C-alpha positions as CSV (number, residue, x, y, z in Angstrom):
1,M,-3.0,28.2,-26.9
2,V,-2.9,25.8,-29.8
3,C,-6.2,24.5,-31.1
4,P,-4.8,21.6,-33.2
5,T,-6.2,19.1,-35.6
6,T,-4.6,16.0,-34.1
7,I,-3.6,13.4,-36.6
8,L,-4.3,9.8,-35.4
9,T,-2.3,7.1,-37.1
10,E,-4.1,4.1,-38.6
11,E,-2.5,2.0,-35.9
12,F,-4.5,3.9,-33.3
13,V,-7.8,4.0,-35.2
14,N,-7.8,0.5,-36.5
15,G,-5.6,-1.3,-34.0
16,P,-6.4,-3.5,-31.1
17,L,-6.2,-0.6,-28.6
18,F,-9.2,1.1,-30.1
19,F,-12.4,1.1,-28.1
20,Q,-16.0,2.1,-27.9
21,E,-17.5,1.6,-24.4
22,T,-15.4,2.5,-21.4
23,N,-15.5,1.4,-17.7
24,F,-13.3,1.9,-14.7
25,T,-11.9,-0.9,-12.7
26,P,-11.1,1.1,-9.5
27,L,-7.7,0.6,-8.0
28,Y,-7.1,-0.3,-4.4
29,G,-10.8,-0.9,-3.7
30,L,-11.4,2.8,-3.6
31,N,-14.2,4.7,-5.3
32,S,-13.4,8.2,-4.4
33,Y,-10.4,10.1,-5.6
34,S,-9.3,13.7,-5.0
35,L,-6.5,16.0,-6.1
36,N,-5.2,19.5,-5.5
37,G,-3.5,21.4,-8.3
38,P,-0.7,24.1,-8.1
39,T,-1.4,27.7,-7.2
40,D,-1.6,30.0,-10.3
41,D,-0.4,33.6,-10.8
42,H,-3.7,34.9,-9.4
43,G,-3.3,33.1,-6.1
44,N,-5.9,30.4,-6.8
45,Y,-5.5,26.6,-7.0
46,P,-7.9,24.0,-8.3
47,V,-9.2,21.0,-6.4
48,I,-11.2,18.1,-7.8
49,K,-13.0,15.1,-6.3
50,M,-14.3,12.2,-8.4
51,V,-16.5,9.3,-7.3
52,V,-16.6,6.1,-9.3
53,K,-19.5,3.7,-9.0
54,D,-20.2,0.5,-11.0
55,G,-17.3,1.2,-13.3
56,K,-18.5,4.7,-14.3
57,I,-17.9,8.2,-13.0
58,A,-20.8,8.9,-10.7
59,S,-19.9,12.5,-9.7
60,V,-17.3,15.2,-10.1
61,E,-16.9,18.2,-7.8
62,Y,-14.5,21.0,-8.8
63,D,-13.5,24.2,-7.0
64,E,-10.9,26.8,-7.3
65,I,-9.5,27.8,-3.9
66,I,-8.4,31.4,-3.0
67,A,-5.1,30.4,-1.4
68,A,-4.8,33.5,0.8
69,Q,-8.1,32.9,2.4
70,G,-8.3,29.1,2.1
71,V,-11.8,29.2,0.8
72,P,-13.3,28.2,-2.6
73,K,-14.6,30.9,-5.0
74,S,-18.2,31.7,-4.3
75,K,-20.7,34.3,-5.4
76,D,-19.9,36.2,-2.2
77,N,-16.2,36.5,-2.9
78,Y,-15.8,36.2,-6.7
79,N,-17.8,38.4,-9.0
80,W,-17.7,36.4,-12.3
81,E,-20.9,34.5,-13.1
82,P,-19.5,32.7,-16.2
83,Y,-17.1,30.8,-13.8
84,F,-20.0,29.3,-11.8
85,S,-22.0,28.4,-14.9
86,A,-18.9,26.8,-16.4
87,V,-18.2,24.7,-13.4
88,E,-21.8,23.5,-13.2
89,Y,-21.6,22.4,-16.9
90,L,-18.2,20.9,-16.6
91,E,-19.0,18.7,-13.6
92,K,-22.2,17.5,-15.2
93,R,-20.6,16.8,-18.6
94,A,-17.7,14.9,-17.1
95,V,-20.2,12.4,-15.7
96,E,-22.1,12.2,-18.9
97,V,-19.0,11.3,-21.0
98,N,-17.3,9.2,-18.3
99,G,-14.3,11.4,-18.2
100,D,-13.6,11.7,-21.9
101,V,-12.2,15.2,-22.1
102,S,-12.4,15.3,-25.9
103,K,-16.2,15.5,-25.5
104,I,-16.1,18.4,-23.0
105,D,-16.2,21.8,-24.5
106,A,-14.4,24.9,-23.1
107,I,-16.8,27.5,-21.9
108,A,-16.7,31.1,-23.3
109,Q,-15.6,33.6,-20.7
110,A,-14.2,30.8,-18.6
111,T,-11.6,29.2,-20.8
112,G,-8.9,29.2,-18.2
113,S,-11.1,27.4,-15.7
114,S,-12.3,25.0,-18.5
115,V,-8.7,24.1,-19.3
116,K,-7.8,23.6,-15.6
117,F,-10.9,21.4,-15.1
118,K,-10.1,19.2,-18.0
119,D,-6.4,18.8,-17.0
120,M,-7.5,18.0,-13.4
121,L,-10.0,15.5,-14.7
122,L,-7.2,13.8,-16.6
123,A,-4.9,13.8,-13.6
124,V,-7.4,12.4,-11.1
125,Q,-8.4,9.6,-13.5
126,L,-4.7,8.6,-13.7
127,Q,-5.0,8.0,-9.9
128,A,-8.1,5.8,-10.5
129,V,-7.2,3.3,-13.2
130,Q,-4.5,0.9,-14.0
131,L,-3.1,1.9,-17.4
132,K,-2.6,-0.9,-20.0
133,D,1.0,-1.6,-20.8
134,A,1.9,-0.7,-24.4
135,I,4.0,1.5,-26.6
136,Y,1.1,3.6,-27.8
137,P,0.9,4.7,-31.4
138,P,2.0,8.3,-31.8
139,V,-0.1,11.4,-32.4
140,E,1.0,14.5,-34.3
141,L,-0.1,17.8,-35.5
142,E,-0.2,19.3,-39.0
143,P,3.2,20.7,-40.1
144,D,3.9,24.4,-39.6
145,N,4.8,26.7,-42.5
146,R,8.4,25.5,-42.4
147,G,7.3,21.9,-42.9
148,Y,8.0,20.8,-39.3
149,A,5.4,18.6,-37.5
150,P,5.4,17.8,-33.8
151,K,4.9,14.2,-32.7
152,L,4.4,12.5,-29.4
153,Q,4.6,8.9,-28.2
154,I,4.0,7.5,-24.8
155,T,5.0,4.2,-23.3
156,V,3.2,2.6,-20.3
157,S,4.8,-0.2,-18.3
158,G,3.8,-1.6,-15.0
159,G,0.5,0.4,-15.3
160,K,2.3,3.7,-15.2
161,I,3.6,6.2,-17.8
162,S,7.2,5.2,-18.1
163,K,8.4,7.1,-21.2
164,V,7.3,10.3,-23.0
165,E,8.9,11.2,-26.3
166,Y,8.2,14.5,-28.0
167,Y,10.0,15.8,-31.1
168,E,9.5,18.0,-34.1
169,Y,10.5,16.6,-37.5
170,N,10.9,17.7,-41.1
171,T,8.0,16.2,-43.1
172,Q,10.0,16.4,-46.3
173,N,12.7,13.9,-45.2
174,G,11.4,12.6,-41.9
175,T,14.4,13.7,-39.8
176,P,13.9,15.3,-36.3
177,K,15.4,18.6,-35.4
178,E,19.0,17.9,-34.3
179,E,21.4,19.8,-32.0
180,G,24.0,21.5,-34.0
181,V,21.7,21.8,-37.0
182,Y,18.7,23.4,-35.4
183,N,20.1,26.4,-33.5
184,W,17.7,26.8,-30.6
185,P,19.0,25.3,-27.4
186,A,15.8,26.0,-25.5
187,Y,13.9,23.6,-27.7
188,F,16.1,20.6,-26.8
189,E,16.1,21.6,-23.1
190,A,12.3,21.8,-23.3
191,I,11.7,18.4,-24.9
192,K,14.0,16.8,-22.3
193,Y,12.2,18.5,-19.5
194,F,8.7,17.5,-20.7
195,G,9.7,13.8,-21.1
196,E,11.4,13.6,-17.7
197,T,8.8,15.6,-15.8
198,A,5.8,13.7,-17.2
199,V,7.3,10.4,-16.0
200,K,8.4,11.8,-12.6
201,E,4.9,13.2,-12.0
202,N,3.1,10.0,-13.0
203,G,1.6,11.7,-16.0
204,N,0.0,14.6,-14.0
205,I,-0.2,17.5,-16.5
206,M,-0.8,20.0,-13.7
207,N,2.7,19.6,-12.6
208,I,4.3,20.2,-16.0
209,D,5.2,23.8,-16.6
210,A,5.5,25.6,-19.9
211,F,9.2,26.1,-20.8
212,A,10.6,29.6,-21.0
213,G,12.1,30.3,-24.4
214,A,10.1,27.5,-26.1
215,T,6.6,28.8,-25.9
216,S,5.5,27.4,-29.2
217,T,7.0,24.0,-28.5
218,S,5.3,24.0,-25.1
219,D,1.9,24.7,-26.6
220,K,2.3,21.9,-29.1
221,F,3.5,19.4,-26.5
222,F,0.5,20.1,-24.2
223,A,-2.0,19.8,-27.1
224,L,-0.6,16.4,-28.0
225,Y,-0.1,15.3,-24.5
226,R,-3.7,16.0,-23.5
227,T,-4.9,14.1,-26.5
228,L,-2.8,11.0,-26.0
229,V,-3.2,10.8,-22.3
230,N,-7.0,11.0,-22.7
231,M,-6.9,8.2,-25.3
232,I,-4.7,6.0,-23.0
233,L,-7.2,6.5,-20.2
234,L,-10.1,5.5,-22.5
235,V,-8.2,2.3,-23.4
236,A,-7.6,1.6,-19.7
237,K,-11.4,2.0,-19.0
238,Q,-12.4,-0.7,-21.5
């Protein structure tokens, strides 16, 4: 998993979209939102419930369900104490920071559950708020040792994510990798898949899979996507 230093353009930091305080304006008159995630290779799937009150997250409940049994992990059926300590911290911290996942640390010995929790928190918030229409300033990572840097830009229209553009470009001349020049077909298949699937799934990162044959590109995409979706949510909660 990539642990990036995300570069924020001056447009984002100094522009009109930047924010300090955040509040929800709940959609559809609802104040309770829930979501189930996909089943993982271990036969478990995450579930989350979020309650919004007075424009803030009032509570978050998270579980991982053992699919074969249809019951959540508990100390009676799952012998890993760090998981339970992590969930307790993550639920509490999500309320404290009003859903800003950049302020929620992953927990040692429960990193997988920490990542799932944060991704589920992003996804359930996308259900709860009307995103602000904009072509959001891009985010990128530092270039690799060959001088290529990944960049991501998201467009929101009609309150929904409508376009997701990811590419890797040569920082020496500013040109993106091109088919016929960069000889790795899986890269081009992957970036097309990421963009199309993100829009199709209304931004829900839980339903976007890593792409076989493009593992590094997948890691970079997810790192940037989490960062930018979180920032778009923070803008929506102003």
